[in-house]
N, C-alpha and C positions, 0 to 999 in steps of 0.2 A: 266741445260743441261740434267741431268739424267731424270727429269720429262718429258721434251720435247721428249727425246728418247723413253721413255716408252709410251707416248701418241701417237707418230707417229707409233710405232710398234703396239699398240693396235688398232689404226684406220685401219691399213693395214691387219690385220690378218683374219678378217672374209672372208672366201672364197678367200684367196690370193688376196685381194684388188678388187674382183669382186663380183657382186650381193650382195652387202652389204647394209644394211639399213643406215649405217653410211657413210657419204660422205668421201671418201678418200682424202688425201692431193692432191694438183694439179698434182703432178707427181708420182703417185703410180702405177707402171706398172706391178706388179706381180712378179718382180724380185728384185726391190728395191723401197724404199719409201723415199721421201724427204720432209722436212718441208719447206713451202713457207715463204718467207720473206714478210715484210709489202708492198714492191713494187711489189709483185706477182711473183718475180723471185725465183728460187730454190737456196738454198745455198748448194753447193756440200759438205760442211763440215757437214751438217745436214742430209745427205743421209745414209740410212742403208739398208742392204740387207733384203729382206723379210725373216723373221726368220724361216718360215716353208719351204722355198725352199730346196728341196732335202730330206725333212723329211716326212715320212708317219704319224708318231705319236710319242709321247713320254709319258713316265709314270713317275709320281712322287709319292712318298709315304713315310710314316714313319712307324716304327715298334718297338714294345716292346715285349720281350720274356716273361716277367712276369709282368702282371698287373691285376687289379681286374676286370675291365669291358672288357670282351672278345671282344665285338663289336668295341671297340675303341683301341684295342691293335695293330691292323694293318689296315692302311688306304692307299689305292693306287688308283690313278686316271689316266686314259688314256686320253690324250689331243691331238686333231687333229684340222684341220681347220673346220671339220664338227661338233665339239662339245666336250663335256667332259663327261666321264662315270666313275662311281665308280665300283671298283672290289668287288664282293660279295663272292669270295672264301676265301679271307684273308689268303693266304698262306704266311708263313714266308720265306722271300727271302734268297738267298745264292749267293756267289760270282761266283759259277761255271756255273749256268744256268740263263737265263732270267726268269722273273716271269711268272708262269702259273696262269692266272687269268681268271675271267669271268666278263667282263666289260659290264654289261647289265642294269645298272641303270643310266639313263641320269641325269646329273646335269644341271638344267636350268640356263640360263642367266650367263654363265661362259666363254664365248668365249674370253674374255679379257686376260685369263691366258696363251695364246699361246706366250706372250712375254717371257715366261720362256725358250723358245727355245734358246734364246741368252745365257742364263746361262748354259744350258745343253751342247750346242754346244761348248762353251769355255772349259767346263770341259772335254768333249770328246777329245779335242785337247791336254789336259794336262795329262790325265790319260788313261792307257790302259783299254780295256774292261775286266771286271772281277776284277778290282782293289778293294782293301779294304783300305779305307782311315781312319786311326785311328783304334779304336777297337769298332765298332758298337755294342751297346747293351751289352758290356762285363760286365758292372756294373749296369745293369738294367736302364740305362739312355736312351736307344733307339738308333735308327739309321735311316738314310734315304736310300731309294731305288730310283735310278735314271736310266732311260733307254731311249734310242733313237732308233727308227726303221727307218733307212735310206731307201729312195726309191730304191736305187741301190745296196743294200748290206745287210749284217747281222746287227743284233742289237748290240748296245753298252750298257753296264750297269756297274754300280759301287754301292758299299755300302759305306756310309759315316757315321762316328761317329757323334752323337749329342753333345757329350761332347767337348766343344771348346778347352780344354787343350790337346786334342788328334789330332787336325787337324791344318794345317797351317793357320796362321792368314790371309793370302791372300784369303782364302775361306769364311771368316766370312760374308761379305756382300751378297755373292751369296747364302749362306746357310740361311741367314735371309730372303731373298726373297722367297726361297723355303718353309721355315717354315710358312711364312705368307700366301702363296698361299695354302698350304696344310690345314692350319687352316681355311681359308675362304671357301675352297671347302667342308671341313668336316662339317662346320656349315651352309652350304647352306640349304635352306628350300625346301626339295623335298621328 
């Protein structure tokens, strides 16, 4: 079911289900996407809201205060339905303000990462903006920076510890998804 959910979300995400090179599922209308059954009918249980509805963009990244290679100490990516861009300023994030970045390097062929909007939206419902979850980078093990810019309001952002001993177990799967996406984007050939 999880694979189907991610597949449906990935199919719907390019341009909110419109003008896509990928054929959307039979009933992907820009506000929700449903997986078709073998009989061609939609199963209401397999419908998901379009993950980018109400979201202008989101930022995911990781950071390390002390590391040998400065270029890989801080990696942040801005993701929208229009594409993915890497930040070139590499500012160390804080819990008080949203990240000041310069997202001017486009990461090609990465539109499938907008499924992470589900992960971030769920976290934004659980934690207040400016929250610090655990002790990010306290022992040089790093942290995650997560931000959502909503269409109709201010940005939400949090810092999350990379050390699993310092975060609730309920976050492990979502953090694994984020870590995988950050790694894939960082290793993209551009």
